Each structure stands twice: as structure tokens, then as C-alpha cells.
C-alpha positions as a Python dict, from the first residue, in 0.01 Angstrom:
ca = {
    (1, 'X'): (0, 0, 0),
    (2, 'X'): (-215, 305, 72),
    (3, 'X'): (-291, 539, -219),
    (4, 'X'): (-289, 917, -220),
    (5, 'X'): (-644, 1017, -325),
    (6, 'X'): (-606, 1391, -278),
    (7, 'X'): (-607, 1456, -655),
    (8, 'X'): (-951, 1292, -712),
    (9, 'X'): (-1224, 1497, -871),
    (10, 'X'): (-1591, 1384, -859),
    (11, 'X'): (-1867, 1490, -1091),
    (12, 'X'): (-2228, 1523, -969),
    (13, 'X'): (-2302, 1202, -1161),
    (14, 'X'): (-2019, 1015, -982),
    (15, 'X'): (-2170, 1108, -646),
    (16, 'X'): (-2517, 1015, -760),
    (17, 'X'): (-2398, 675, -878),
    (18, 'X'): (-2218, 620, -550),
    (19, 'X'): (-1888, 535, -716),
    (20, 'X'): (-1631, 404, -470),
    (21, 'X'): (-1252, 445, -519),
    (22, 'X'): (-1004, 195, -376),
    (23, 'X'): (-789, 329, -95),
    (24, 'X'): (-516, 65, -127),
    (25, 'X'): (-316, -103, -399),
    (26, 'X'): (-403, -467, -368),
    (27, 'X'): (-372, -767, -601),
    (28, 'X'): (-710, -706, -763),
    (29, 'X'): (-624, -339, -846),
    (30, 'X'): (-282, -447, -972),
    (31, 'X'): (-444, -706, -1202),
    (32, 'X'): (-675, -430, -1340),
    (33, 'X'): (-371, -212, -1404),
    (34, 'X'): (-209, -490, -1604),
    (35, 'X'): (-531, -552, -1790),
    (36, 'X'): (-550, -180, -1876),
    (37, 'X'): (-209, -174, -2029),
    (38, 'X'): (-325, -465, -2253),
    (39, 'X'): (-688, -417, -2334),
    (40, 'X'): (-775, -86, -2176),
    (41, 'X'): (-822, 265, -2310),
    (42, 'X'): (-880, 596, -2142),
    (43, 'X'): (-1024, 895, -2330),
    (44, 'X'): (-942, 1240, -2183),
    (45, 'X'): (-1223, 1450, -2339),
    (46, 'X'): (-1506, 1220, -2257),
    (47, 'X'): (-1363, 1056, -1941),
    (48, 'X'): (-1446, 719, -2098),
    (49, 'X'): (-1271, 408, -1960),
    (50, 'X'): (-1310, 83, -2157),
    (51, 'X'): (-1171, -260, -2204),
    (52, 'X'): (-1199, -458, -2531),
    (53, 'X'): (-1160, -832, -2582),
    (54, 'X'): (-1231, -1097, -2841),
    (55, 'X'): (-1602, -1166, -2867),
    (56, 'X'): (-1566, -1541, -2892),
    (57, 'X'): (-1255, -1634, -2703),
    (58, 'X'): (-1299, -1387, -2414),
    (59, 'X'): (-1671, -1317, -2376),
    (60, 'X'): (-1729, -1540, -2074),
    (61, 'X'): (-1410, -1419, -1908),
    (62, 'X'): (-1523, -1058, -1943),
    (63, 'X'): (-1870, -1133, -1815),
    (64, 'X'): (-1783, -1364, -1527),
    (65, 'X'): (-1439, -1227, -1422),
    (66, 'X'): (-1369, -868, -1538),
    (67, 'X'): (-1712, -713, -1489),
    (68, 'X'): (-1753, -848, -1130),
    (69, 'X'): (-1401, -733, -1042),
    (70, 'X'): (-1474, -380, -1164),
    (71, 'X'): (-1799, -381, -969),
    (72, 'X'): (-1609, -489, -656),
    (73, 'X'): (-1346, -212, -688),
    (74, 'X'): (-1570, 80, -804),
    (75, 'X'): (-1925, -17, -696),
    (76, 'X'): (-2067, 30, -1050),
    (77, 'X'): (-2145, -201, -1343),
    (78, 'X'): (-1968, -118, -1666),
    (79, 'X'): (-2190, -118, -1976),
    (80, 'X'): (-2152, -403, -2226),
    (81, 'X'): (-2126, -356, -2610),
    (82, 'X'): (-2091, -622, -2871),
    (83, 'X'): (-1939, -579, -3217),
    (84, 'X'): (-2028, -872, -3449),
    (85, 'X'): (-1890, -722, -3768),
    (86, 'X'): (-1648, -954, -3956),
    (87, 'X'): (-1283, -905, -3850),
    (88, 'X'): (-1400, -676, -3563),
    (89, 'X'): (-1571, -933, -3338),
    (90, 'X'): (-1524, -791, -2994),
    (91, 'X'): (-1678, -732, -2647),
    (92, 'X'): (-1633, -391, -2497),
    (93, 'X'): (-1716, -295, -2151),
    (94, 'X'): (-1707, 83, -2066),
    (95, 'X'): (-1805, 352, -1832),
    (96, 'X'): (-1783, 735, -1823),
    (97, 'X'): (-1666, 881, -1494),
    (98, 'X'): (-1459, 1186, -1397),
    (99, 'X'): (-1347, 1035, -1072),
    (100, 'X'): (-1240, 700, -1219),
    (101, 'X'): (-1062, 896, -1499),
    (102, 'X'): (-869, 1104, -1244),
    (103, 'X'): (-801, 797, -1032),
    (104, 'X'): (-654, 610, -1329),
    (105, 'X'): (-450, 900, -1463),
    (106, 'X'): (-350, 1098, -1154),
    (107, 'X'): (-321, 827, -885),
    (108, 'X'): (-237, 504, -1071),
    (109, 'X'): (-51, 697, -1340),
    (110, 'X'): (-202, 499, -1629),
    (111, 'X'): (-176, 677, -1966),
    (112, 'X'): (-477, 824, -2151),
    (113, 'X'): (-479, 782, -2528),
    (114, 'X'): (-227, 571, -2706),
    (115, 'X'): (11, 346, -2502),
    (116, 'X'): (305, 365, -2734),
    (117, 'X'): (571, 500, -2491),
    (118, 'X'): (443, 443, -2138),
    (119, 'X'): (621, 214, -1895),
    (120, 'X'): (492, 7, -1602),
    (121, 'X'): (373, 253, -1332),
    (122, 'X'): (638, 328, -1068),
    (123, 'X'): (417, 205, -782),
    (124, 'X'): (409, -142, -946),
    (125, 'X'): (787, -145, -1004),
    (126, 'X'): (844, -90, -625),
    (127, 'X'): (553, -293, -496),
    (128, 'X'): (577, -622, -309),
    (129, 'X'): (611, -934, -522),
    (130, 'X'): (248, -1046, -483),
    (131, 'X'): (135, -713, -629),
    (132, 'X'): (382, -739, -915),
    (133, 'X'): (270, -1090, -994),
    (134, 'X'): (-98, -985, -1002),
    (135, 'X'): (-4, -699, -1238),
    (136, 'X'): (186, -938, -1470),
    (137, 'X'): (-110, -1182, -1472),
    (138, 'X'): (-339, -905, -1596),
    (139, 'X'): (-89, -781, -1856),
    (140, 'X'): (5, -1122, -1990),
    (141, 'X'): (-357, -1239, -1997),
    (142, 'X'): (-428, -961, -2249),
    (143, 'X'): (-113, -880, -2454),
    (144, 'X'): (88, -1205, -2454),
    (145, 'X'): (13, -1530, -2636),
    (146, 'X'): (86, -1886, -2523),
    (147, 'X'): (198, -2106, -2808),
    (148, 'X'): (363, -2447, -2859),
    (149, 'X'): (619, -2503, -3131),
    (150, 'X'): (833, -2777, -3278),
    (151, 'X'): (1202, -2796, -3177),
    (152, 'X'): (1295, -3017, -3469),
    (153, 'X'): (1155, -3107, -3812),
    (154, 'X'): (877, -3360, -3794),
    (155, 'X'): (847, -3325, -3416),
    (156, 'X'): (540, -3243, -3212),
    (157, 'X'): (423, -2891, -3132),
    (158, 'X'): (495, -2923, -2761),
    (159, 'X'): (768, -2668, -2684),
    (160, 'X'): (593, -2388, -2489),
    (161, 'X'): (651, -2017, -2544),
    (162, 'X'): (483, -1717, -2382),
    (163, 'X'): (533, -1438, -2628),
    (164, 'X'): (487, -1056, -2644),
    (165, 'X'): (526, -837, -2944),
    (166, 'X'): (473, -463, -2887),
    (167, 'X'): (577, -128, -3036),
    (168, 'X'): (618, 4, -2680),
    (169, 'X'): (984, -41, -2602),
    (170, 'X'): (974, 107, -2244),
    (171, 'X'): (688, -119, -2142),
    (172, 'X'): (879, -414, -2285),
    (173, 'X'): (1199, -321, -2092),
    (174, 'X'): (1007, -276, -1766),
    (175, 'X'): (840, -617, -1808),
    (176, 'X'): (1173, -787, -1874),
    (177, 'X'): (1310, -626, -1552),
    (178, 'X'): (1018, -759, -1345),
    (179, 'X'): (1047, -1108, -1495),
    (180, 'X'): (1419, -1119, -1429),
    (181, 'X'): (1378, -1004, -1074),
    (182, 'X'): (1134, -1298, -1022),
    (183, 'X'): (1386, -1553, -1152),
    (184, 'X'): (1261, -1591, -1505),
    (185, 'X'): (1493, -1605, -1800),
    (186, 'X'): (1318, -1406, -2079),
    (187, 'X'): (1463, -1379, -2430),
    (188, 'X'): (1409, -1030, -2552),
    (189, 'X'): (1505, -799, -2839),
    (190, 'X'): (1424, -430, -2902),
    (191, 'X'): (1343, -215, -3204),
    (192, 'X'): (1375, -483, -3473),
    (193, 'X'): (1214, -476, -3816),
    (194, 'X'): (907, -698, -3835),
    (195, 'X'): (706, -653, -4161),
    (196, 'X'): (327, -696, -4128),
    (197, 'X'): (69, -678, -4407),
    (198, 'X'): (348, -542, -4631),
    (199, 'X'): (391, -241, -4407),
    (200, 'X'): (713, -136, -4226),
    (201, 'X'): (689, -210, -3855),
    (202, 'X'): (940, -194, -3576),
    (203, 'X'): (866, -413, -3276),
    (204, 'X'): (991, -535, -2938),
    (205, 'X'): (963, -890, -2826),
    (206, 'X'): (975, -1102, -2512),
    (207, 'X'): (984, -1482, -2512),
    (208, 'X'): (953, -1699, -2199),
    (209, 'X'): (1057, -2036, -2335),
    (210, 'X'): (1048, -2401, -2225),
    (211, 'X'): (859, -2632, -2000),
    (212, 'X'): (1036, -2540, -1678),
    (213, 'X'): (967, -2164, -1729),
    (214, 'X'): (604, -2234, -1804),
    (215, 'X'): (560, -2455, -1500),
    (216, 'X'): (723, -2190, -1286),
    (217, 'X'): (480, -1937, -1431),
    (218, 'X'): (176, -2160, -1355),
    (219, 'X'): (290, -2222, -997),
    (220, 'X'): (370, -1857, -914),
    (221, 'X'): (142, -1639, -1133),
    (222, 'X'): (-83, -1837, -1361),
    (223, 'X'): (-343, -1725, -1614),
    (224, 'X'): (-702, -1611, -1558),
    (225, 'X'): (-795, -1585, -1927),
    (226, 'X'): (-938, -1901, -2087),
    (227, 'X'): (-751, -1838, -2414),
    (228, 'X'): (-432, -1919, -2229),
    (229, 'X'): (-519, -2189, -1968),
    (230, 'X'): (-724, -2385, -2226),
    (231, 'X'): (-411, -2421, -2444),
    (232, 'X'): (-211, -2507, -2130),
    (233, 'X'): (-446, -2787, -2018),
    (234, 'X'): (-486, -2929, -2365),
}
């Protein structure tokens, strides 16, 4: 799918750095869009774009997978920052670029600032299935968790669930729609009370439950993040 790049705006530094902008929506770019809705942030005033993951669970994934993919799409290396403070252990990769900022916000229609009310971009909702699957892989790699639970008292923790909890109802609804169109049977509920740390919180939830659904996911979409596929293989 060819992209309309007429709204792009380059700074002198963008030109000096020889930043390249993708002309087509392919699976790699769709994956990055899903990754952004999970781990990404865009700051309007500074034109900062960054992604943040767990320092211990996702460090190698960020270094060996995400950084090279960003280099492939934009011809630049994002800077790496580590935060080793207790309870904040994270790896952050970031860059500052006017043209990537305008590409993300004006072409891909990714939201700057908080992602509390955005949906899945329209170009993904109407894209071919291979593009949608790549997007879902990026999003689920970051915002979902894979867990195994007991189905009866005293049983083994072997019943698989892929779970999302988010305060973004529209994003949750769009994700459910994509999953259903692909033949999954997600359990979902919207705007329910979910106390956390003794604070009132309203959440939205998706569950993809059972071995058959998990195996379908692994055949058709899969994971790239080690925090998920390690649990799956074990």
C-alpha cells in the first residue's frame, strides 16, 4: 500500500542525517505501528519518538530486533538509554526528528501524547490480512500478556490465555474487531471497575483463551518478544 507523503516536513538536521521515510505500508512498518500503540510515545513540542521496554525481559529484543528494524525503515540508529532505578528498570530507545514526527502523526495517524482514546489507524483496519497480522504482532508483543492458569482446583497451570487490560476502550474495540475478522473468539468486556493499588480504575479487557486459539495464533501471527515465546515453549 503506497503512502501519501505530501505532508512531510524535514528539518535541516533530518536532511543532514539522511533520514529516509518509507513509501509503502508493509509488514515491518505495520509491526512498528503496533509496537508504538503499546510501548511508544510521541512528544509534539520536542519531536521526540521513543519506545520503552523492560530492562531485563526485553533488553536483547530491543537491541537485536527493534533497533535494527528502525534502522532499516528510517536509515538512522535510535539512541539507547538505560534506567536501573528500582521499580523503573527499563530500556528506552529514542530519536528526535521533525520528519519522523510528521510521518507518524500526519501519515500513519499515530497519536502524540497520551493514548487513552485513540483507535487502530484506519489504514490498518482496511489493510490486507498480512499487514493486519503484523500490526497485531507488534501490539500484542507489547501490551498483552501470555499466562497459563488452572481450570480446576489442584490442577496444573496449563490453560493458556492471551490477555489485554487497557483504559483505552476504542483501541480495545478495534482490536476485538480485527481478531473476530480473523476467526478468533475473543472474550471481552468494556468499562468495568478494576481496583488497583487501592485506587479506582475502569478498564477494558480482551482474553484469547484455550489451546486451540493459542495454536492458531502461533501458526498465523506468532510472537517476536521473548517474554511471550519463552513462556510458550516452556
